[in-house]
N, C-alpha and C positions, 0 to 999 in steps of 0.2 A: 262565273266558275260554278256550277253546282258541287258543293261541298259534300253533300252527302254520297253523290256518285264518285268524286275525287278521294274520299276517303275509303270507299271500297276498293278502289283500283290499288290504292296505296297499301292496304292491306294484303290484297291478293299478291301484289309484287313484292311485298317486304320492303316498303320504301320509307317506313315510319321515321327511320333515323335521319334520312335525307330531307323529308318533310320538316322535321324540326330544325335542321340545320337552314334549310331554304327560307323559313318563317323568320327564323332569330336573325339572319343576314339581311333581311328585307329583300331577298331575290324573288320572293313569291308574296304578292299581295293578299293580305288577310284582315278580316274585320275584327273588332274587338272580341267578339264570341269565338271566332276562329281561333285567335290567338289564346284564349282562355283553354280551348280544347287541346291546342298544341303544348301549352304548358302542362296540361295533365298527362298527355301523352310522353313528355319529356321525362315527367318524374317516374313514369312506369317504366320506361326504357333504362332510366338511370337504376333505379330499383333492381329489374331485371338483370342489368350488367354486373352490379355489385354482388348480387347472388351468384352469378353464373362464375364470375371471376374467383368467388370464394371457392366454389365447387371444383372448378379447373385445378386450383393450387392443390386442393385436397387429393383429387382424384390422380393425378399425375404423381404426387408423393407418394400414394398407395402403390403405383405401378414401380417408382422409382425404387422405393424401398425393398421390393422384392427383386430387382435387378433387371427390369424390364425398362429400355429405352423407348421414348417416343419422340414424336413431332406433332406439335399442335396445328391443325389443319382449319382452313377456311376463317369463320367469323371472328375469335379472338385473335387469330394471327394477323389477319387482313387487316382488320380495324386499327391494331396496334402498330403495324409496319408499314402499311400501305394506304391508308386513309388519311385526310388531316385531321379528323376528329373521330374519337371511339365511337361516338354516338350516331356516327353515320353509318356504321355496319354493324346492327345488332345481330345476336345469335338466338337461336330457339334449343340447341342443344350443344353438345361437346363432341367434336371430332379430333380423333387422335390415330396417327399412323404408328403402327407396331410392326415389328418384323414378322414374316410368316410363320417362322420356327417359335415365336414368342407368344403367337395370338391365344392359342388354348390356356396358358400360362397366366395371360393379361385378363382372359374372361374369368378363369378361375378365382384370381385376386378380387375383381369386383365382386364376383357372386359370394365370396366369403365375408364381404360387407353388406350383405343385404340384396346384391343385385339379382335381376332376373333376366334371363335370356329371352327375347322378345319374339324372334323367328329362329326356331330350332334347326338344325341341318337336316337335309333330307336324306344324308348319307354321314355316317361318322367322318370326320376330316374334310368334308366338302368345302367349308369356309376357308380353311388354312391353305386347302390346295387350288380350289377353283373359283370360290366366291370372293366378293370385294370386302365384305366387312361382317362384323357381328354386333349387332344391338343390344346393349344391356341398359334395362330399367333400374334405377337406383331406388330405394325406399320413399324417396321424396319425390318421385316421379320424373327426375332428372334422368334424360335419355343420354348414353355414351356410346358413340359409333366407334368401334375398334377396326380401323382398316388396315389391311394388309397391301392394298393397292388403290389407285384412285378412280376408277370407275369399274363397272361390271362388264361383263360379255367379252366378245374378242378382243375390244380395246384393252380392256383391263389385263387381260394376259399377255398382250404384246409389251407392256410396260417392263423394262428391266429394273427390278425392284432396288437392285443395288445403288443404282443412280439416285434413289431417293433419299439414300443416306449418305451420299458423298459430300454434299454442302449442306449449310444450315445457316439460318439467321436467328438471332437471339432476341428477346423484348423480355420485358419485366411487368409483373402483375404482383401488385401488393408486396413488392420487394422480393420477390421469387423470379428467378430467371428459368424461362422456359425457351424451348426452341422449335422452329418453324421450319418448312421447306426454303430451300434456296428461291430467289425470286423468279427464275426462269421456270424452274419447278412448279411454282406456285401459279404463274401463268397458265400453264399447261392444265394445272387442276382446275382452275376456274374455267377454260375452254372445255374441258370434259364436261363439267358440271353443267354448263350451258347448253351443250349441245346432244348430251347423251341422256335418253330414257328419264326424263322430267320435265315438267312444263318449263317453257322458257320465260323465265321471270325478268323483270326488268333489274333487278339488283345483281343478278348473274351477270347481266350486261356490264352493268356498272363495274363489277368486280374485274372484268377483262380490261375494260377502259382504264380503269385505275394503274393497272400494270403497263398498258401501251403507252401511258403518258410519262411513265417514270423515265427520268433522264439516265438513270443507272441500269437501264435494261439492256442486257447484252443479246443484241439481235441474232448475231451468228450462233451463239450457244443456244438459244432458243429453238432455232431452225434444226441445229444438230440433234438436241434431245428429242423433238419430235420426229426426225428421221429414224434415229434409233429406236424409238418406240413405234415406228410403222403409225404415225399419228398426224401427219401432215395434213390430210383433209380436215382433222378436226381443228387443227390450230388454223389453217386457212379459212374454214367456214365461219370459225368465232371471230376472226378479225374481220372479214367482210360483213358480218352481220353486225358487230360492234359499231364499226367506223360509219355505217349506213344509220344506224339509230344515234349515234352520238358523234356527228361531224366533227367536233373540237379535236378528236384524236385521229382524224384521218391523215395527219402529217406522218404518222408513224411508218417508218421504212418497211415494216411488215405488210402493208396494204399493198404495195407494188408486188412483193413477192408472193402473196396470195392471190392477186389476180393472174399471174402467169403460171402459178402452180398447177400441174396438171396431174390429178389422182388416177390411180389405176381403177378398173372396173371393180374390183375385189373391194379396195377401200370405198369406193362410192356405194356399193352394196351394204358392206358393213355400217356405214353412217346412215343410210337409210333403214336400216334394220333398227338402228337405235333412237329414231325419231319417235316421240310420243305419238300414239295413235296410228302407228303406221301399220299398212295392211300386211306388210311381211315380217311384223315384228315376231312372230313365232320362229322365223328362221334364225332368231339368236341361238337356239339349241344347236344346229348343225354347224354354225358359224363358230360357236364355242368349241365344238368337237375339233374342228379343223386346227384351231390355235392351240390346242392341247397336244403336247409332243411327247407324252409317254402313254404306253398301253394301260398303265395302272389308272392315271387321271382319266383317261377316255372311259374306262369300264365304270369308274366311279360317276362320272357324268350319266352314263346310260342307266346306271341303278337309281339315280336321283330322280329320273323320269319315268322309268318303267316301274320301279319297286323302291319308291321313298318310304322312309320309316313313317307309321301311321301317325297322322297328327300333323305333318309337316306340309309337304306338297300335296295338292289336289291329286286325286286317282287319274292315272295316265288317261283312262277313257274319257272321263269328263273335259281333260285339257284338251285331247284329241278333238272331240266333239266342238269345243269353243274355236279351235283353228279353222275347223271346216265351215263354221258359220261365219266367221270372219272372210275366208277366202270367196264365200258367195255373196259378200256384201250386206250381210246382216248388221243391222245398226248396234253399235257399242259406244259405251262410254266415250266422251271426247278426248280423255287424257289419261295416260297411265299413271297417275299419280296414286302413291300408296294411300292405306288408311292413314298412316301418321300424318302424312301432308295435308290431309283433309282437316285436321284440327286446327287449333289456332296457330298462327303463325310464330307466336311467340310461346314458349313454355311457361307455366304460371309459377314464379318462384314462391316461397312461402311469405306470409306476412312479414312487415318489417319488424314487428315484435319478435317474431321467430328469428329473424336474422340476429337482431341485437342480442337475443339470447347467446 
């Protein structure tokens, strides 16, 4: 095994925690030097988790003190509730779900504590009405993603937001009780993250696999939610991909359902739009327009494209030229990874001395 190549793949696919677990449990052969490297990585992961846990408690307390309810998403929730060991599911930021009507207040709360909005809205109210989330960077460079829904584009608009608050699971961090989405909602979130508008990383596949293997997963409720959210194609595609890559979870009853599920042409088009590097990716605009069911929101979307607030979206003319180049087959970057995704796969916490202070 070429350790340098393996290390590069592991970093790209965010599998550092699984590597530590595999070496520690002797499921992966390693030399003495490699084990030393992994021991150093484990120390880094542990320090990273301690810092993120501390900040997670502080951030959720800030919001709770102003009466804002929240659900913890992805890393800390998955690691605490759905993985056998927290170290297997590292995290690089904090993702929280808040209610749409409370999103501006949540952003304002973090900004009062020194936070800075990363990507400003192209139109006032866009994040609250149409977008997926607002990202706030705190003074210590911690990124907090405040979600109002689970994904962007037409699939994000199809989600019935009240469903996200109907059930929850609780877990403890540092003696503080926090709340996550229900198990079935969490599975669908993992499916969205795997299939839509991001590079398909192995960690996202493993997230889906963890839920598929859970003995208490309610299959009927999962399908019911996917149907209510018009996301059956996302669930089916994620199940087919995951069971192909991780055959150990192929016993899930969802696999047979996924094999016979027949999506509509519209759903197939939406999913194709959502794929990284899709040649019809720019069709996300009209697809989003179709899923907006109020004239006010549709006007807001059009303004965000044609007349965005200066310094937010690129001018419409340059975006149109980019669409034309794509349609003509002009080469483009291989994936639609955001600028923040090109940074290190783990945010760097302060030094241990800073944490101890």
